[in-house]
N, C-alpha and C positions, 0 to 999 in steps of 0.2 A: 570427524570432521568438521570441518569451514567451510561450511556454503559462503556462497551469495547466491538469492534470489536474480534472471535476470527476465524483468517482465515487459513485454513485449505488444501491450493488450491496449495505448495511448499512445507507443512510440515506434517508430517504426526506420530504426536507424541505420548508416550503410556499415555494406560489410569490413567496410576501415575502422569507422567509428566502434566496432564489436571487435574488431582486437583490437586497438589501442587499447580500451577495457579491459579485453582478458589477458592483457600484457601486465595493467595497474593492478587486477588485480592480483596475478601469481606472485607479484612483487611483493605484494603485502603482506602473503603468507597463506591466501586463501586455494582453496585444495578440488573444490564440488560448483556446479555454476546447475542452479536448480532452470533450466526451460522454459519460460510460461512462454510457449512457442501463439498457440492460441491460430488468431488470421494471418500470419507474420511469413507465412510458408505456403505454398500451395498445394494442398491437401488433396489428392485425386476421388475421398471419400468425401469432402466438401468442398467442392473446387466453387463452388460461386460465394462461400464466406472470407474464399482471402483479398483484404485489400489488394488496392492494385500496385503499391509498392509492393506485394511479396516476394520473399528470397522465392527460387526456383531448390528443386528437391538440392540440384544439386552443385548451387550455390553455395545455401546451410550448414550442407554437409560438410562442403570446404572450411566452412564459420568454425563446425563443432573436429575437424579434423585436427586445425590450427590451438583449437583449445586444446585438446591434447599434446599437442605437442611440448604442451606451457607445464604440464602434469596438471588442467583440471578435466576433473570424472566431470559428466555427464547427466544428469538424471531430467528427463521431459515430465510436465506437469500438466498433463489430459484431463482436463473439469472433464467430470461423469454424472453431474447431479445441477449442482447450482451453479450459476456464474457462466452460464451460456448460452450470453449473450450474446454474441457476434454467430452465430447459431442459425437460432431463433428470431430475427430480427429478416431475415429469409424468410418468406411464405410457402417455402417449398418445404420447409422446415415448422412450420407455427403446428402442424396439427401432433409433437413429441414434444409439447413444451403438458406442464402439469394444471396452468387455467387458462385458458381463450384472452387472449388477448395482454397475457404474459408472459417476456419472453424471458428473464434472469434463469426458472429453472424448465429441467427435464420434469416429465412424470415417469416415473420406475415400473409404471403396472403397465404401458405403453409396449403392444404384442416387438414392434419394430426398430424399438430404444436399443434393449442391448445389440441386436447383429449392428446395429449401426455402427457403435463404442465400440465390440468384439475388432471391426474393420479397420477403428479408424487406430487404436491402440496395435490392431497391427503393424496395421502403417509407422505411426511412431517406433517401433521395435527394428522396424527393416530400416528408418534412418541413422537413427542411435544407435543402430549396432549394436557393437555388446556392452552392457550397459547391468549394473547391478542390479539398480534401484528405478521407482519407477511411481511416478505421483502421482494417483488417480483423486485428488482437490477433496470433493466430499463436502466441502463447506459452504457456511450462509447461504442452505438450503430454509431460508423463509418462508415458505409454502407449502413446505411439507408436506402429505401426509394430508392433502386441500384437494385435489379431484375427490370423485366419488366411488370408482375404482380404490385411489392409494386409502379413501377414508376409510370403507369400509373394511379393508384388509389390516391398520392402524384398530378398529375398534375391535378386530375378534386376534390378534397378537403384539397390539404395542405399536406402537411408532417405533420401538428400538426392532422388533420384529421387523417392519418393514424395511429399515435403514440396512439389519442387518444381513436381508438377503437380496439386498440390491447390489451390496457392498462384493459380495462372495463371489455373484453371478460376475463383477465385473471383474475381480482380480482372479478370479481359476485359471485363466489362460496365460497371468503374471505366474503364477504357484506352479504351475505347470510345466516353466520354463527357469524355474528356479530365480524368480526373479524377484527384489523384497518389494511390496508394498509398502507404498505411503499413504498417508493420509493427512489434512488439518486433521487436530481433535479437538475444533467448536465442539461442533453435535455431538459427540460423545461427550464430553465433558458440562456439555445446552439438558444434556439428557441420561441422568448418571445411568441409568439402567442399563444403558447401550453397552457399559466396559466390557459387564460381565459373557454380553455374549457375543464381541468384535474377538475377531481369530488373532492368537497370541504371534501371526507369524509376518502380523501388519504392523509396520515403523507409524508412531505416531508424531507426527509437526503439533507442538503445544507451541500455538503465537500467542501472546500475548503483546501489545502495545504499551502499554499505559503503567506496568508497574516496574518498579526498578529496588533498588537496593535503599534500607534508610525511609521508605515508606512506611505507614500505623498503620497502611486499613489493605483490603482482599480483594484481587476481582474474585466475582461468582460467576459461570459464566451461567449455572440452572437461575439465575434471575436476572437474561435479559430481557427484555420485554421481546415477544413473541413475532414484529410484523418488521420492529426495523435490527433484531439481533444486538443491540448494544444494549450495556449496562454499568450499571456505578461500582464504584468501591465502597465498602460496606465495612465499617468496623466490626473489628471482628467479637467485638461484644458482643454481636447485634445474631451472631453465625445461632442456629438450630442446633436442638442435640442431637439431630440425625449429621448436618454436616459438619459439625467437630470431629463425630465419629467418623465420619471418612479422610477427614482433610486434617485432623489435630497435630497428630505427628509428623507431618510437613511442613507444615505453617510456622512450628514454633518446635526445631527438630534440636534444640540448646534449651529445649524448655522452657514453660511460661515467661519467667521474668525474663529470656532472649524479644529481640526484636521477631517480627514473623521471619520470612522466610518467603517473599516475593514472588519464584519460579515456583510454589510450593506441590502446582499442582502437574507439571512435571514429572518433581521423584512419585507423584499421588499415582500418575501412572504405570511409573517402573518399579512402584512394589506389585502391582497387580500384574505384573507379568510381561508388560509391552515393552521395542525399544521403541525410547523417545528422543526425540531432537528438536534441543529449543531455537524458539524463532523469536525472535528480537526484529525493528524497524529501522533504516532511516526517511523514511515518507511514509506514510496513511491519511487514513481518513482523520479528515479535521486540523488539516493541516495548512496554509498558504500555499496559496500556488509557487509562488516566486521561491520558498524560503520554510525549510518544516520548522517541525519546532525543537530548538537548537540543544536547552539545558533536558530534554525531556527526555528526546530521542538516544540522545548521548550517553543520559545515565540505561534508560530501558537498553539497546545495546549494549552497552556495558557489564549491565549483570547478568544477561540471555543468555550473552555468547560465555558470561564465565562458568554459568551454573552447567553449561551442554559438556563444560570440560569437567564437569565430574562425575566419577567413576560408574552411575548408575546408571546413564544418557549416553549417547551413541553422537555427541556432536552436537552442532549449532548451522540453524539458516538465515545470514543479514537479508531481510526481505527487503526492497523500495519497491513501490506500488508507484506508476510512471502516468496516472489519475489522473495525479497531481501537478503533475506537468512544470517541476525544476528538473533541471539536468542530474549526472550523476556528479560535474564540478560542484552545483551546490549544495551534494549531501555529501562529500567525500572527508570534513570531522568526523562526520558518524560511521562512514565506510572505512574510515585507515584507523581509528581510533579500536573498532569492533576488532579488525585483525593485531593493534597494540595487545589489549588490554590480556591477549594469552600468550604473549610476550615477556609482560611484564607485569606478572600475577597480582605482584604486590604493590599495587599505585596507581592513588585514588585517580579518578574521571580529569580531577583537574593536573591533571603530571601527563597521564597519554594526551591530554590539549596541546597541553605545552611539546610535544614529543612533534606533536604535527603539525605546531604552526613556525618550531624554528623550521623542521627541516621543508617545510612548503613553501613557509615564505619569509623564515630567516630573520621576522622583528619581534617586538612584546603582543606576549597572549591578549590583552587584554582590552585591548581596540577590539583588536579582531570580536573576541567572545561577546562585547556588552554589544556591538553590531547587529551579530548574530542574534544575540537574543532579542532586541530590538526588534527586528524584520519575523519574528517568528509570531509577533503579535496579533490579532488576528482582527479584521473588523465587516463590518457590510463590502462586501464584493471584494474580497483577497481569500473563499477560500471557493472552493468551488460545490460547494450548497446552493454558495447564494449567487455564483454564475452560474446556475439551472445545468448540468453537466454534472457525470458519473462514468459508471463504467458500463450502461447503452452504449455512447458513444452514438449521441442522436445529432441532430444538429439542432442550437440552442436558440430558445422561446427566443422571438424579439421582445415576449413581454413581460417575460419570468425572473424580471429585475424588482417591474411595478408592482406585477399583484403580489412580491415578497414585500412591498414597501406599503404594500396596502393592509398584508398582514400582520406589520407593524403597528401602523396607526387603531387597526382593528385590536386590537393587545397591546396597548396604551406603554407601549413598546420605545417610539421615535424617538423622545426624550434621554434614554436610555441609548438608542443606538445614534444619536449623534452624540452625546460623549466623547461617547466609544472610536469613534470616526476622528473626534478634535483631539483624541488622547494622541492616535497615531500618525494624527498630524505630523504632532510632535517627536513621536518615536523614530521616524521614516529617516522625519528630517535628519536625529541626532547620527542616524546610522551609520548618512551617507556621510555628516561629519568623522566618527572616527573612521571610518571605510580609510577618509583621505588620508587622511593621519598611518594607519598603518598604509598608505600605499608607498608615503611619502620616505618611509623608511625599513620599507621590505625591501632585500636584498636580492628576491628569487619571487616567482609564481603570479607575476603579472599579469598573464593570461587568468587567470581562475578571480585578481581580482577585479579586472573590470565585469566580469561576468556576478559578482558577486554587486558593484555600483549599479549595475542594468538592472539589475531586481532590483533596489533601494531606488532607482526613482522610479521603476515598475506600481509598488508599492507604496512611495509617496504619491504620487499620480493616481492611484488606486483611492486613496483611505480622500485628498481631494475632492474626487469624483464622488462617492460614500456620499462623506459633508454633506456636499451640493443636493444632491438629490433626497437626501433624507431631510433638512434644512426647508426646501421648498415642496414635499409633503406634509411636512405640517402646518403649511402655508406660508412659510416668512418668507418667497421667493425663491428663485435662479440667483445664483451668484451673478452679477455682473458680468465676471471673466468665463463665469462657464462654455461659451464657447470655446473658448481659449486654450480649456480642462478637454477638450472633445476633442480639438486639434490635437492637445498634447498626445494625449490617447495614443490615438494614430499616430503619430509620427515616432510614436515607441512599440506600435505593433510592427510598422517597419521594419526599424532598430534589430526588434526583439527576432523577426522573420531572416536578416542577413546574420542573423548573431548563428540562428538554428542550422541554417545553412551550413555556413560554417563548420558548424557541431559535425553538416554527412545527416540531416533528417529527410528523412525524401517526403518530397516535395506534394504528393496526395494526403499523406499526413499531415506536414506540417499546416496543410493548410485544414485540417479539421482543426489542429491545436491551435491556430490563432483564429479560429471562428469561439474554442473553448474556454481563450482565454479571457477575450478580447468583447465578443459577438454581443453581450447579454449587457457590459458597461455600454457599448457604443449607442445599440437599439434604444435603449433606456436615457439616453444624456440629449439624444438627438430629436426622442420621441417627447422629452417634459420644454426641448426650448423653442418644440414646434406650437406646442399648450399656449 
């Protein structure tokens, strides 16, 4: 399987835009789409969760038919444990939450949950038709086992027992129909005792966005922080005896003198008897809103797609998370190089990138690659985490950036953040010059280069705004030109809105996207100017 993940959580593209990209993906060599539809279809099971721009089921069925005509199989992705924010923020469904006031996760012990999920699964099956696989999510359940009922069950049977019981109940109707259930693998890898309990009929999607060939460290899910579910790469020399027994044969398949295999978890799970799919990304948490981490994502995608093609795995799914608000055009190098990696297995990342640039732009690679690398470097106000929005899809807080500035001050971080913003001011301006150089020599791809120029101008303005606000919070006063920065920010908002409309963004979600992209920075500058 050579799949691409279309996430409709933060984006509502028109049917025409989806058809365009389905054609692009099929031409590149992808053969499957993992559809994370969420509230972008008007579901009968949960009618109030749909965005005003949602497709009717007939409209979406026509898109699925078009995908099938291109040779693209469909896999629906329906979250059945965590990442149910789009449902639980509706007060009518809040009683299904694991914890009061938290909308990220269902409670697997609520008596109404399973019938609700099964009705919705049936509705997906009716819409998607004759499918072979169905993805039920199950990732990043940050409050798992925390409500009184779940805590009592976990005390008696372990968290792995609670997870296994809920999973088996959710997938039973799928197995009865001969459909292969899929889940994300992180919860099992974070709680290794779960692995022995999981039914082997379930395919595990091992997602890892931070590892690639050539690293000398390993990603261990079992060491992640329980609240954030994020962890750090670790030196293999720090592995415990139990970790070495579990993972050693897969970390060093060619012996301890050879480099580690960064995709070792996927092959470990395959050795335990599971069907496993390797899942890299072209856009994820930690990226800038206008540009993903160029080199990291490129290497991650190539490494994991190739790992998925090995004989013990069942393929790959290249994921792309729209929470980061840059369109597929600005991820195209990763998307296309992921496909090229299988057609040219002997070529390294740089050779694959050359193929992409020659085909899309007909100009030298070096200026573009350097520009993309510079634009992927972050500072305050360039990432969604510092712009006060996330998968909750709630309106931005007007004082969110000011609170983060206060936190920087309290932690003694203002000086470092000021220096980082100043460095980004130089980086983003250099990137604009390199993009202009590429545009002068390019024989094609003018529309794509225009998108990159818009991204670079947005990021340059964002770095200027960050630098001004950080210095202001440090007591140095606002730039005399701070008002001009705010005017420029607002002009860029209008220009970006026009560009997104041309791409095919639907109006309600586009208004939300613009608030997420610009609202926090705009509010912070306006408040600073008023003081």
